C-alpha positions as CSV (number, residue, x, y, z in Angstrom):
1,M,-38.1,10.7,-68.4
2,T,-41.7,11.2,-67.2
3,A,-44.3,10.0,-69.6
4,S,-47.2,12.2,-70.6
5,P,-50.4,11.5,-68.7
6,S,-52.2,10.2,-71.7
7,A,-49.5,7.4,-72.0
8,I,-50.2,6.0,-68.6
9,P,-52.0,2.6,-68.8
10,M,-55.1,2.2,-66.7
11,S,-55.8,-0.9,-64.6
12,R,-59.2,-0.2,-63.1
13,H,-61.9,-2.8,-63.4
14,S,-64.5,-2.3,-66.0
15,N,-67.2,-2.0,-63.4
16,G,-65.5,1.2,-62.1
17,S,-64.2,-0.3,-58.9
18,R,-60.8,0.8,-57.5
19,P,-58.8,-2.3,-56.9
20,R,-55.7,-0.3,-55.7
21,L,-57.6,1.5,-52.9
22,R,-57.8,-1.7,-50.8
23,F,-56.1,-2.8,-47.6
24,Q,-55.0,-6.4,-47.7
25,Q,-54.0,-6.5,-44.1
26,K,-55.5,-4.8,-41.1
27,P,-54.6,-2.1,-40.3
28,G,-53.7,-0.8,-43.7
29,L,-51.4,2.2,-44.0
30,V,-52.2,5.4,-45.8
31,A,-49.1,7.5,-46.1
32,Y,-49.3,11.3,-46.7
33,L,-46.5,13.4,-48.0
34,T,-46.2,16.9,-49.4
35,C,-45.0,16.6,-53.1
36,G,-42.0,18.8,-53.9
37,D,-40.5,18.6,-50.4
38,P,-37.6,18.7,-50.5
39,D,-37.9,18.3,-54.3
40,L,-39.9,16.3,-56.8
41,A,-37.2,13.8,-57.6
42,T,-36.9,13.0,-53.9
43,T,-40.7,12.8,-53.6
44,R,-40.7,10.1,-56.3
45,E,-38.0,8.1,-54.4
46,I,-40.0,8.4,-51.2
47,I,-43.2,7.2,-52.8
48,L,-41.6,4.1,-54.2
49,A,-39.7,3.4,-51.0
50,A,-42.9,3.8,-48.9
51,A,-44.8,1.4,-51.2
52,A,-42.0,-1.1,-51.0
53,A,-42.0,-0.8,-47.2
54,G,-45.7,-1.7,-47.0
55,A,-47.8,1.5,-47.5
56,D,-51.1,0.6,-49.1
57,V,-52.1,4.0,-50.3
58,I,-50.0,7.2,-50.8
59,E,-51.7,10.6,-50.4
60,L,-50.0,13.0,-52.8
61,G,-50.2,16.3,-51.0
62,V,-50.5,19.3,-53.3
63,P,-48.7,22.3,-51.7
64,F,-50.9,25.3,-51.0
65,S,-50.2,28.8,-49.9
66,D,-52.8,28.9,-47.1
67,P,-53.1,25.4,-45.6
68,V,-55.4,26.4,-42.8
69,A,-56.2,22.7,-41.8
70,D,-52.6,21.8,-41.4
71,G,-50.3,22.0,-38.5
72,P,-46.8,23.6,-38.5
73,V,-45.0,20.5,-39.8
74,I,-47.0,20.3,-43.0
75,Q,-47.2,24.1,-43.3
76,R,-43.4,24.2,-43.5
77,A,-43.3,21.4,-46.0
78,S,-45.9,23.2,-48.2
79,E,-43.9,26.4,-48.0
80,R,-40.7,24.6,-49.1
81,A,-42.5,22.9,-52.0
82,L,-44.0,26.1,-53.2
83,N,-40.6,27.8,-53.1
84,N,-39.5,25.0,-55.4
85,G,-42.3,26.0,-57.8
86,T,-44.3,22.7,-57.3
87,S,-47.8,22.9,-58.8
88,L,-50.8,20.6,-59.2
89,A,-49.7,19.9,-62.8
90,D,-46.3,18.7,-61.4
91,V,-48.0,16.4,-58.9
92,L,-50.1,14.8,-61.6
93,Q,-47.0,14.3,-63.8
94,L,-45.2,12.8,-60.9
95,A,-48.2,10.4,-60.3
96,G,-47.9,9.3,-63.9
97,D,-44.3,8.5,-63.5
98,V,-44.9,6.6,-60.2
99,R,-47.7,4.6,-61.8
100,Q,-45.3,3.2,-64.4
101,N,-43.3,1.7,-61.6
102,S,-45.8,0.8,-58.9
103,E,-49.4,-0.4,-58.3
104,V,-49.7,1.4,-54.9
105,G,-52.9,3.3,-54.4
106,L,-52.5,7.0,-55.3
107,V,-54.8,9.7,-53.9
108,I,-54.5,13.4,-54.7
109,F,-54.8,15.3,-51.4
110,S,-55.4,19.0,-52.0
111,Y,-57.4,22.1,-51.2
112,L,-60.1,23.0,-53.7
113,N,-58.4,26.2,-55.0
114,P,-55.6,24.5,-57.1
115,V,-58.2,22.2,-58.7
116,L,-60.5,25.1,-59.6
117,R,-57.6,27.0,-61.1
118,M,-56.8,24.0,-63.4
119,G,-60.5,23.5,-64.1
120,L,-62.5,20.6,-62.7
121,E,-63.0,18.6,-65.9
122,R,-59.4,19.1,-67.0
123,F,-58.2,18.0,-63.5
124,C,-60.3,14.9,-63.4
125,E,-59.3,13.9,-67.0
126,A,-55.6,14.4,-66.2
127,A,-55.8,12.6,-62.8
128,A,-57.4,9.6,-64.4
129,A,-54.8,9.5,-67.2
130,S,-52.0,9.7,-64.6
131,G,-53.2,6.6,-62.8
132,I,-54.7,8.4,-59.8
133,D,-57.3,6.3,-58.0
134,G,-59.0,8.8,-55.7
135,V,-59.1,12.5,-54.7
136,L,-59.5,14.1,-51.3
137,L,-60.2,17.8,-51.3
138,T,-60.0,19.0,-47.7
139,D,-62.3,22.0,-48.1
140,M,-64.9,20.4,-50.4
141,T,-68.1,19.8,-48.5
142,V,-70.4,17.0,-49.5
143,E,-73.3,19.5,-49.6
144,E,-71.6,21.4,-52.5
145,A,-70.0,18.4,-54.3
146,D,-72.7,17.3,-56.8
147,E,-70.8,18.5,-59.9
148,Y,-67.5,17.4,-58.5
149,R,-68.9,13.9,-57.8
150,R,-70.4,13.7,-61.3
151,C,-67.0,14.6,-62.9
152,M,-65.2,12.1,-60.7
153,K,-67.7,9.3,-61.6
154,V,-67.2,10.0,-65.4
155,H,-63.5,9.5,-65.0
156,S,-63.7,6.5,-62.6
157,L,-62.1,8.4,-59.7
158,A,-63.0,7.8,-56.1
159,P,-64.1,10.9,-54.2
160,I,-63.0,10.7,-50.6
161,F,-64.5,13.0,-48.0
162,L,-63.5,13.8,-44.4
163,A,-65.8,12.7,-41.6
164,A,-65.4,14.5,-38.3
165,P,-66.4,13.6,-34.7
166,T,-68.6,16.7,-34.6
167,S,-70.7,15.6,-37.6
168,T,-74.3,14.6,-37.0
169,D,-75.4,11.1,-37.9
170,Q,-77.4,12.5,-40.8
171,R,-74.3,14.2,-42.2
172,L,-72.1,11.1,-41.6
173,K,-74.6,9.1,-43.6
174,R,-74.4,11.6,-46.5
175,I,-70.6,11.6,-46.4
176,A,-70.3,7.8,-46.2
177,Q,-72.7,7.4,-49.2
178,A,-70.8,10.0,-51.2
179,C,-67.3,8.4,-50.7
180,G,-65.5,6.0,-53.0
181,G,-62.5,3.9,-52.1
182,F,-62.5,4.5,-48.4
183,V,-63.9,7.0,-45.8
184,Y,-61.4,9.3,-44.0
185,A,-62.3,9.6,-40.4
186,I,-60.7,12.5,-38.6
187,S,-59.8,11.2,-35.1
188,R,-60.1,14.7,-33.6
189,T,-60.9,18.3,-34.5
190,G,-58.2,20.9,-35.1
191,V,-55.2,20.9,-37.4
192,T,-52.9,18.0,-38.3
193,G,-49.9,17.1,-36.2
194,T,-48.5,14.2,-34.2
195,Q,-50.1,13.5,-30.8
196,K,-49.1,11.5,-27.7
197,Q,-52.2,9.4,-27.9
198,L,-55.0,8.5,-30.2
199,A,-58.1,10.6,-29.6
200,S,-60.6,8.9,-27.3
201,D,-63.6,9.4,-29.6
202,A,-62.0,7.9,-32.7
203,R,-63.5,4.5,-32.1
204,G,-66.9,6.0,-31.6
205,L,-66.7,7.9,-34.9
206,V,-65.7,4.8,-36.8
207,D,-68.6,2.9,-35.3
208,R,-71.0,5.6,-36.3
209,I,-69.7,5.7,-39.9
210,R,-69.9,1.9,-40.2
211,K,-73.7,2.1,-39.8
212,Y,-73.9,3.7,-43.3
213,T,-71.2,2.1,-45.5
214,N,-69.3,-1.1,-46.2
215,L,-66.3,0.9,-47.5
216,P,-63.0,0.6,-45.5
217,I,-62.6,3.4,-42.9
218,A,-59.2,5.0,-42.4
219,V,-58.5,7.0,-39.3
220,G,-56.1,10.0,-39.5
221,F,-54.9,13.1,-37.7
222,G,-52.2,12.5,-35.1
223,I,-51.1,8.8,-35.6
224,S,-47.3,8.8,-35.4
225,N,-46.1,5.7,-33.6
226,R,-46.4,1.9,-33.6
227,Q,-48.7,1.8,-30.5
228,Q,-51.2,4.3,-32.1
229,F,-51.1,2.5,-35.4
230,A,-51.9,-0.8,-33.7
231,E,-54.6,0.8,-31.6
232,A,-56.3,2.2,-34.7
233,G,-56.3,-1.2,-36.3
234,K,-58.5,-2.6,-33.5
235,F,-61.5,-0.7,-34.9
236,A,-60.5,0.9,-38.2
237,D,-59.4,-0.7,-41.5
238,A,-56.4,1.6,-41.9
239,A,-54.5,4.4,-40.3
240,V,-53.3,7.6,-42.0
241,V,-49.8,8.8,-41.1
242,G,-48.9,12.3,-42.3
243,S,-47.1,14.7,-40.0
244,A,-44.8,12.0,-38.7
245,I,-43.7,11.2,-42.3
246,V,-43.4,14.8,-43.3
247,E,-41.3,15.5,-40.2
248,T,-39.1,12.5,-41.0
249,I,-38.5,14.0,-44.4
250,E,-37.7,17.4,-42.9
251,Q,-35.2,15.9,-40.6
252,N,-33.6,13.7,-43.2
253,P,-33.7,15.6,-46.5
254,K,-30.7,13.8,-48.1
255,G,-31.8,10.3,-46.9
256,A,-35.6,10.8,-46.9
257,A,-36.6,7.7,-48.8
258,K,-34.7,5.4,-46.6
259,A,-35.9,7.2,-43.4
260,V,-39.5,7.1,-44.4
261,A,-39.3,3.4,-45.4
262,E,-37.8,2.6,-41.9
263,L,-40.6,4.6,-40.3
264,I,-43.3,2.7,-42.2
265,R,-41.7,-0.7,-41.4
266,S,-41.5,0.2,-37.7
267,L,-45.2,1.2,-37.7
268,K,-46.2,-2.0,-39.3
269,A,-43.9,-4.3,-37.2
270,G,-46.1,-6.7,-35.3
271,N,-49.1,-5.9,-37.4
272,G,-48.7,-8.6,-40.0
273,R,-52.0,-10.3,-39.4
274,S,-53.7,-11.1,-42.7
275,T,-57.1,-9.6,-42.1
276,P,-58.7,-8.3,-45.2
277,G,-60.3,-4.9,-45.0
278,A,-63.9,-4.3,-46.1
């Protein structure tokens, strides 16, 4: 039985740091999945299996009806989850259940609209009570985030923003200084999806961001195999793997947890160097 969010014990440090949003080895692994695909019970199994296999942080994707920044793989997953009736409230309840069983870092990954429908204050309160560590709203711009950041700070949640290769240095500085936990560097422009190789300007973007923050930097969009994961680890603190995980779930709905765990172990094979992240 899932506990109510208010019953979830908190383990953040009293100074407001987020000890769970850390990468003990380099590269760390941030795993994205769409909650409710194929169903919430299976999502819970996948999260726990991914954590046991070595994922440092799990991004809990909230299904949305118009996922414009996502490629076809995540769009299909979102559609399946919505057909199952999965809501933001369900994702928060799932997080609370997971938190009773794991200390893996948990990040809500959503578009802004579901959060606004719930209400910003109510959302932040429920997220903190459920053991969430951070939040990434894909269409929340740093220029319009003052109230959002205030609410996140009140509830000791880490706001995570996307930094793109097309951003000016001035904007990267603003993004980096607004982030908590880690900075999410988009390795290329466009929608999500697996790629044959890591974008050539990913390293340059990470180097630009490092001028403005000591936070860990995670590179995402397109990382899907061991070679790309290892390459990202040469210049970033972590790699975000999303579409490859969601596609693995799509192809193995009845054995999704085991298949995702195998994928994560294969990505991390040969990357066991104990190099603490920033």
